[in-house]
C-alpha positions as CSV (number, residue, x, y, z in Angstrom):
1,M,-4.4,-6.0,21.3
2,D,-5.8,-9.8,21.4
3,G,-8.5,-10.6,18.6
4,A,-12.1,-10.6,19.2
5,G,-13.1,-12.7,22.2
6,A,-15.6,-15.5,21.8
7,G,-18.3,-13.7,23.7
8,A,-17.6,-10.5,21.9
9,P,-20.6,-8.6,19.9
10,R,-20.5,-9.2,16.2
11,G,-21.5,-6.5,13.8
12,M,-23.4,-6.6,10.2
13,V,-21.5,-8.5,7.5
14,V,-20.6,-6.1,4.9
15,G,-18.2,-8.3,2.6
16,R,-15.7,-10.8,2.2
17,V,-12.1,-11.3,1.7
18,V,-11.4,-12.1,-2.0
19,S,-7.6,-11.1,-1.9
20,L,-4.5,-10.1,0.2
21,Y,-1.4,-8.6,-0.8
22,R,1.8,-7.4,0.8
23,Y,4.7,-5.3,-0.3
24,P,8.0,-6.3,1.9
25,V,10.0,-3.2,0.4
26,K,8.5,0.0,-0.1
27,S,7.6,1.3,-3.4
28,M,8.0,-2.4,-5.0
29,G,5.7,-4.8,-6.2
30,G,4.5,-7.2,-3.6
31,E,3.2,-10.7,-3.3
32,R,-0.2,-12.0,-3.1
33,L,-1.1,-14.3,0.0
34,E,-3.7,-16.7,0.5
35,A,-3.3,-15.9,4.5
36,A,-1.6,-13.2,6.5
37,R,-0.7,-12.8,10.2
38,I,-2.0,-9.1,11.3
39,T,0.1,-8.1,13.9
40,A,0.2,-4.8,16.3
41,R,2.2,-3.2,13.6
42,G,0.1,-4.3,10.3
43,M,0.3,-7.1,8.1
44,E,3.6,-9.2,8.8
45,G,6.4,-8.6,6.6
46,D,4.7,-5.3,4.9
47,R,7.1,-2.7,4.1
48,A,9.5,-4.7,6.4
49,G,12.1,-3.0,4.2
50,A,13.0,0.3,2.2
51,L,15.6,1.9,0.4
52,V,17.5,5.0,1.7
53,D,19.0,7.7,-0.4
54,R,22.8,7.7,1.0
55,E,23.1,11.4,0.1
56,T,19.9,13.0,1.6
57,G,19.0,10.3,3.9
58,R,15.3,10.0,2.7
59,V,13.5,7.0,2.0
60,V,13.3,6.1,-1.6
61,S,9.6,6.5,-3.1
62,A,8.1,6.0,-6.4
63,K,5.9,9.0,-5.6
64,R,8.7,10.9,-7.0
65,P,9.1,9.0,-10.0
66,R,11.4,10.7,-12.2
67,L,13.9,10.2,-9.6
68,W,13.0,6.7,-8.2
69,G,10.4,5.4,-10.8
70,A,12.8,2.2,-11.5
71,V,12.1,0.9,-8.0
72,Y,8.2,0.7,-9.0
73,G,9.6,-2.2,-11.6
74,L,11.1,-4.3,-9.1
75,S,9.1,-6.9,-6.8
76,A,9.7,-8.4,-3.2
77,S,8.8,-11.3,-1.1
78,F,9.4,-11.7,2.6
79,E,10.6,-14.8,3.9
80,R,10.9,-16.3,7.4
81,E,12.8,-19.5,8.1
82,N,14.1,-20.8,11.5
83,G,12.8,-17.5,13.1
84,A,15.2,-15.4,10.9
85,A,13.4,-12.8,8.6
86,S,14.6,-11.7,5.1
87,I,13.5,-10.2,2.0
88,R,14.2,-11.4,-1.4
89,V,14.2,-8.6,-4.6
90,R,13.2,-9.9,-7.8
91,F,14.9,-7.6,-10.6
92,E,13.2,-7.0,-14.0
93,D,15.4,-9.9,-16.0
94,G,14.2,-12.1,-13.3
95,T,17.4,-12.3,-11.2
96,T,16.6,-12.3,-7.5
97,L,19.0,-11.2,-4.5
98,S,18.5,-11.6,-1.0
99,S,18.7,-9.1,1.8
100,A,21.0,-11.7,3.8
101,G,23.6,-10.6,1.4
102,R,22.8,-6.9,1.7
103,E,26.1,-5.4,0.1
104,R,25.8,-7.3,-3.3
105,L,22.0,-6.2,-3.1
106,E,22.8,-2.5,-2.4
107,A,25.3,-2.5,-5.1
108,R,22.7,-4.0,-7.7
109,L,20.2,-1.6,-6.5
110,S,22.5,1.5,-6.6
111,A,23.7,0.8,-10.1
112,L,20.1,0.4,-11.7
113,L,19.0,3.5,-9.7
114,G,22.2,5.6,-10.5
115,R,22.5,6.7,-7.0
116,E,23.6,5.0,-3.7
117,V,21.3,3.7,-1.8
118,A,21.2,1.6,1.4
119,F,18.8,-1.0,2.0
120,A,17.3,-0.6,5.6
121,T,15.2,-3.2,7.4
122,E,14.5,-0.6,10.4
123,A,13.2,3.0,10.3
124,V,15.4,4.9,12.9
125,G,14.7,8.5,14.2
126,T,12.8,10.8,11.9
127,T,12.1,9.2,8.2
128,T,10.9,11.5,5.2
129,C,9.8,10.7,1.8
130,E,9.4,13.0,-1.2
131,Y,6.1,13.1,-3.1
132,H,5.8,14.8,-6.5
133,W,2.4,16.1,-7.1
134,P,1.8,16.1,-11.2
135,D,1.1,19.0,-13.1
136,M,-2.7,18.4,-13.0
137,E,-5.7,20.6,-12.0
138,G,-7.6,20.3,-8.8
139,L,-5.2,18.4,-6.7
140,V,-5.9,19.5,-3.2
141,Q,-5.2,18.0,0.2
142,D,-6.2,19.5,3.5
143,G,-7.5,22.9,1.7
144,R,-4.3,23.3,-0.2
145,T,-4.0,22.9,-3.8
146,Y,-0.8,21.3,-5.1
147,R,0.6,21.3,-8.8
148,D,3.8,20.2,-10.4
149,E,5.6,20.4,-7.1
150,I,7.7,18.4,-4.7
151,T,6.7,18.0,-1.3
152,E,8.1,16.2,1.8
153,W,6.6,14.4,4.7
154,E,7.6,12.3,7.9
155,L,6.8,9.0,8.1
156,P,5.3,7.3,11.2
157,P,7.9,6.7,13.6
158,G,9.5,3.4,13.2
159,T,7.9,2.5,10.4
160,F,8.2,2.8,6.2
161,F,4.6,3.4,6.1
162,D,3.0,6.4,4.4
163,S,0.6,6.8,7.3
164,S,-1.4,3.8,8.5
165,G,-0.3,0.3,8.5
166,L,-3.2,-1.4,6.6
167,H,-5.0,-0.4,3.3
168,A,-8.4,-2.0,2.3
169,L,-10.3,-1.6,-0.8
170,T,-13.6,-2.8,-2.2
171,T,-14.1,-4.4,-5.7
172,A,-17.0,-1.9,-5.5
173,S,-14.8,1.0,-5.9
174,L,-13.0,-0.4,-8.5
175,D,-16.1,-1.3,-10.5
176,H,-17.6,2.3,-9.8
177,L,-14.5,3.7,-11.1
178,R,-14.4,1.6,-14.6
179,G,-17.9,2.9,-15.0
180,L,-17.0,6.5,-14.4
181,V,-13.9,6.2,-16.9
182,P,-14.5,3.4,-19.5
183,G,-11.2,4.1,-21.2
184,S,-8.9,3.4,-18.6
185,D,-7.7,0.2,-16.5
186,F,-8.3,0.5,-12.7
187,H,-6.3,-2.8,-12.2
188,V,-6.1,-3.5,-8.3
189,G,-2.2,-3.3,-8.8
190,R,-2.4,0.2,-9.5
191,F,-3.8,0.8,-6.0
192,R,-1.6,-1.2,-3.5
193,P,-4.1,-2.3,-1.2
194,N,-3.4,-5.2,1.5
195,L,-7.0,-6.3,1.7
196,V,-9.5,-6.5,-1.2
197,I,-12.9,-6.9,-0.1
198,E,-16.1,-7.9,-2.2
199,P,-19.0,-6.4,-0.6
200,V,-22.4,-7.7,0.0
201,A,-24.8,-8.1,-3.0
202,G,-26.1,-4.7,-3.7
203,A,-23.4,-2.3,-2.6
204,R,-22.3,-0.1,-5.0
205,G,-19.9,3.0,-5.4
206,F,-17.3,3.8,-2.9
207,V,-18.8,2.0,-0.1
208,E,-16.0,1.8,2.1
209,N,-16.2,5.6,2.8
210,D,-19.0,4.6,5.2
211,W,-16.7,2.4,7.2
212,V,-14.6,5.3,8.5
213,G,-14.7,5.5,12.3
214,G,-15.8,1.8,12.6
215,T,-14.1,-1.5,13.2
216,L,-13.8,-4.4,10.7
217,E,-13.7,-7.8,12.3
218,I,-12.0,-10.0,9.8
219,G,-10.7,-13.7,10.9
220,G,-9.2,-13.3,14.0
221,A,-8.1,-9.7,13.7
222,R,-10.1,-6.4,14.2
223,L,-9.3,-3.2,12.2
224,R,-10.0,0.4,12.9
225,V,-11.1,1.9,9.8
226,T,-9.2,5.6,10.6
227,K,-9.7,7.8,7.0
228,P,-10.2,7.5,3.6
229,C,-7.0,6.7,1.3
230,M,-5.7,9.7,-0.6
231,R,-4.3,8.6,-3.8
232,C,-1.1,9.8,-5.2
233,V,0.8,9.8,-8.6
234,M,1.7,6.3,-8.4
235,V,-1.5,5.1,-9.6
236,T,-0.9,6.8,-12.9
237,L,2.4,4.8,-13.5
238,P,3.2,2.5,-16.2
239,L,3.1,-1.1,-14.3
240,G,3.7,-4.3,-16.2
241,D,1.5,-4.1,-18.9
242,L,-0.5,-1.6,-17.8
243,P,0.0,2.1,-19.5
244,K,1.0,5.4,-17.7
245,D,-2.7,6.8,-17.2
246,P,-3.1,10.3,-15.5
247,R,-7.2,9.6,-15.6
248,V,-6.9,7.0,-12.8
249,L,-5.7,10.0,-10.5
250,R,-8.0,12.5,-12.0
251,A,-11.0,10.2,-11.3
252,A,-10.1,9.9,-7.8
253,F,-10.0,13.7,-7.5
254,D,-13.5,14.3,-9.6
255,H,-15.3,11.8,-8.0
256,N,-14.1,11.0,-4.5
257,E,-12.0,13.8,-3.2
258,G,-9.0,12.1,-4.2
259,N,-9.6,8.9,-2.2
260,V,-9.9,5.3,-3.3
261,G,-10.0,2.7,-0.2
262,V,-9.5,3.4,3.1
263,K,-6.6,3.1,5.7
264,C,-6.9,0.9,9.1
265,E,-4.9,0.4,12.1
266,V,-4.6,-3.0,14.2
267,A,-7.2,-3.1,17.0
268,G,-6.8,-6.8,17.7
269,T,-3.9,-9.3,16.2
270,G,-4.9,-12.4,14.4
271,T,-5.0,-14.0,11.1
272,V,-6.9,-13.2,8.1
273,R,-7.6,-15.6,5.0
274,V,-9.1,-15.3,1.6
275,G,-12.8,-16.0,1.9
276,D,-13.1,-14.7,5.5
277,E,-16.1,-12.8,6.4
278,V,-15.9,-9.0,7.0
279,R,-18.0,-7.5,9.7
280,L,-18.5,-4.1,10.4
């Protein structure tokens, strides 16, 4: 899983990295980075932890907002000191608690959510999440239409990811959506990407759709683009100063089959930095 060798053929430049993000706890806000290490699993520290409902054993996800929406208002940062990793959770009142004091953190989170939750840093066995499909027409996935119902799905073994380990999004897609629905705010924070890429001049629309099946070379890392990124109810939720807006999800389904951005798997490990060229 080494990065591209010095003699490896290089593809065409399709853009450059303009921002990097990681989300240390599933469904919580994350942190903006200047550089990130890409491991075989994904971005180091990304989805390194999750909350688990002690009653059901399911992983907590804001994709079921009526039950777990309060998680979305929290944020987390990943720390590594002397080889030991920890996660610090920031609450809406500005206080923070570290996963190093797990019992205290779990008690605070359980009180906030009104349900007993555990803070997990390892996904053991089969882990599942629930997803609420909102009351909206035309939400189709894999040929089936969903409306105002809750479904359950398995997470990839040993991870807290929904599917693939990395999510890339272009500024062109966001600009295109803004032009299609000028009354909505398509802020990048709604979409929770790991890599935001500004495409080359002249590229417009959902340009990353054309990258599926290819490999991106970014800094010292190589990423296989596996599929478009299907959007969910989370893009509609209020976040900071952003209001609740169902039109964000509606636009994805009306104009790009529910997708915004792409999912990637690691083909070669390495470090990526803001400003790096992106080659396909």
